[in-house]
C-alpha positions in Angstrom: -2.7 14.2 -33.7 -2.4 15.2 -30.1 -2.1 19.0 -29.6 0.7 18.7 -27.1 2.7 16.4 -29.4 2.1 18.9 -32.3 3.9 21.7 -30.4 6.6 19.2 -29.0 5.3 19.4 -25.3 4.4 15.9 -24.6 3.9 14.5 -21.1 6.8 13.5 -19.0 6.9 9.9 -17.7 3.2 9.3 -18.1 2.1 12.3 -16.0 -1.2 13.9 -17.1 -1.4 17.7 -18.0 -3.1 18.5 -14.7 -0.3 16.9 -12.6 2.6 18.1 -14.7 4.7 20.9 -13.2 7.9 21.5 -14.9 11.1 22.4 -12.9 11.5 25.9 -14.1 14.3 27.8 -12.2 13.4 31.1 -10.7 15.0 34.1 -12.5 15.6 37.5 -11.1 15.9 40.5 -13.3 16.6 44.1 -12.3 15.1 47.1 -13.9 17.0 50.4 -13.9 16.5 52.2 -10.6 13.7 54.8 -10.3 14.8 58.0 -8.6 12.1 59.5 -6.3 12.4 62.9 -4.9 10.7 64.5 -1.9 10.8 68.3 -2.0 10.8 70.3 1.2 10.5 74.1 1.1 11.8 76.5 3.7 11.2 80.3 3.7 14.2 82.3 2.7 14.0 86.1 3.1 15.0 87.9 -0.1 15.2 91.7 0.0 14.2 93.3 -3.2 15.1 97.0 -3.6 13.0 98.8 -6.2 14.1 102.3 -7.1 11.2 104.6 -8.1 12.0 107.7 -10.0 9.3 110.4 -10.4 9.7 112.6 -13.5 7.5 115.7 -13.3 6.8 116.6 -16.9 5.5 120.2 -17.7 3.6 120.8 -20.8 2.1 123.9 -22.4 -1.5 123.5 -23.3 -3.3 126.2 -25.3 -6.1 127.7 -23.3 -8.0 130.2 -25.5 -9.1 133.4 -23.9 -11.2 135.5 -26.3 -10.6 139.3 -26.0 -13.0 141.4 -27.8 -12.3 145.0 -29.0 -15.1 147.4 -29.6 -15.1 150.5 -31.7 -17.8 153.0 -32.4 -18.3 155.4 -35.3 -21.0 157.9 -36.3 -22.3 157.8 -39.8 -24.8 160.1 -41.2 -27.3 158.5 -43.4 -30.1 160.3 -45.3 -33.6 158.9 -45.3 -33.8 158.7 -49.1 -30.6 156.8 -49.3 -31.8 154.4 -46.7 -35.0 153.4 -48.6 -33.1 152.8 -51.7 -30.6 150.7 -49.9 -33.4 148.7 -48.3 -34.9 147.8 -51.7 -31.6 146.8 -53.1 -30.7 144.5 -50.3 -34.2 142.8 -50.4 -33.7 142.1 -54.1 -30.4 140.5 -53.4 -32.0 138.0 -51.0 
Protein backbone atom coordinates (compact mmCIF):
# COMPACT_ATOMS: atom_id res chain seq x y z
CA UNK A 1 0.00 0.00 0.00
CA UNK A 2 1.35 3.42 -0.96
CA UNK A 3 1.80 5.80 1.95
CA UNK A 4 0.18 8.72 0.10
CA UNK A 5 -2.83 6.60 -0.76
CA UNK A 6 -3.10 5.48 2.85
CA UNK A 7 -3.60 9.08 4.04
CA UNK A 8 -5.77 9.98 1.05
CA UNK A 9 -3.19 12.31 -0.49
CA UNK A 10 -2.52 10.73 -3.85
CA UNK A 11 -0.83 12.45 -6.79
CA UNK A 12 -2.86 14.78 -8.96
CA UNK A 13 -2.95 13.97 -12.70
CA UNK A 14 0.21 11.84 -12.67
CA UNK A 15 2.52 14.48 -11.11
CA UNK A 16 5.27 13.19 -8.83
CA UNK A 17 5.64 14.24 -5.20
CA UNK A 18 8.61 16.50 -5.99
CA UNK A 19 6.66 18.41 -8.65
CA UNK A 20 3.38 18.60 -6.83
CA UNK A 21 2.44 22.06 -5.50
CA UNK A 22 -1.12 22.38 -4.35
CA UNK A 23 -2.97 25.63 -4.95
CA UNK A 24 -3.42 26.74 -1.34
CA UNK A 25 -4.92 30.19 -1.01
CA UNK A 26 -3.05 32.66 1.16
CA UNK A 27 -4.77 33.42 4.42
CA UNK A 28 -4.36 36.46 6.62
CA UNK A 29 -5.11 36.43 10.32
CA UNK A 30 -4.82 39.31 12.76
CA UNK A 31 -3.61 38.99 16.31
CA UNK A 32 -4.90 41.44 18.89
CA UNK A 33 -2.90 44.65 18.83
CA UNK A 34 0.09 45.04 21.09
CA UNK A 35 0.32 48.36 22.88
CA UNK A 36 3.83 49.70 23.21
CA UNK A 37 4.64 52.64 25.46
CA UNK A 38 7.55 55.02 25.34
CA UNK A 39 7.96 56.91 28.59
CA UNK A 40 9.51 60.36 28.70
CA UNK A 41 10.21 62.05 32.01
CA UNK A 42 10.45 65.76 32.63
CA UNK A 43 11.51 67.42 35.89
CA UNK A 44 8.72 68.97 37.90
CA UNK A 45 9.53 71.08 40.95
CA UNK A 46 7.56 69.99 44.00
CA UNK A 47 7.98 72.05 47.16
CA UNK A 48 7.83 69.95 50.29
CA UNK A 49 7.40 71.89 53.52
CA UNK A 50 8.48 69.96 56.59
CA UNK A 51 7.70 71.53 59.94
CA UNK A 52 10.21 70.75 62.67
CA UNK A 53 9.13 71.17 66.27
CA UNK A 54 11.75 71.18 69.00
CA UNK A 55 10.53 70.00 72.39
CA UNK A 56 12.93 70.79 75.21
CA UNK A 57 12.36 68.23 77.92
CA UNK A 58 13.67 68.92 81.40
CA UNK A 59 14.26 66.03 83.78
CA UNK A 60 15.32 65.88 87.40
CA UNK A 61 18.22 63.50 87.92
CA UNK A 62 19.46 62.55 91.36
CA UNK A 63 23.05 63.61 91.91
CA UNK A 64 24.24 62.42 95.31
CA UNK A 65 26.32 64.83 97.31
CA UNK A 66 27.51 63.31 100.55
CA UNK A 67 27.60 65.59 103.52
CA UNK A 68 29.34 64.31 106.60
CA UNK A 69 28.81 65.52 110.11
CA UNK A 70 31.40 65.12 112.79
CA UNK A 71 30.97 65.08 116.51
CA UNK A 72 33.51 64.70 119.26
CA UNK A 73 33.13 63.50 122.79
CA UNK A 74 35.51 62.85 125.62
CA UNK A 75 35.23 59.61 127.55
CA UNK A 76 37.32 58.68 130.56
CA UNK A 77 38.56 55.13 130.45
CA UNK A 78 40.54 53.49 133.26
CA UNK A 79 43.52 51.31 132.29
CA UNK A 80 42.12 48.29 134.20
CA UNK A 81 38.90 48.45 132.35
CA UNK A 82 40.73 48.74 129.04
CA UNK A 83 42.71 45.51 129.52
CA UNK A 84 39.61 43.60 130.43
CA UNK A 85 37.80 44.99 127.45
CA UNK A 86 40.65 44.02 125.13
CA UNK A 87 40.60 40.38 126.33
CA UNK A 88 36.87 40.13 125.85
CA UNK A 89 36.93 41.52 122.33
CA UNK A 90 39.78 39.18 121.28
CA UNK A 91 37.84 36.16 122.56
CA UNK A 92 34.83 37.20 120.50
CA UNK A 93 36.85 37.21 117.29
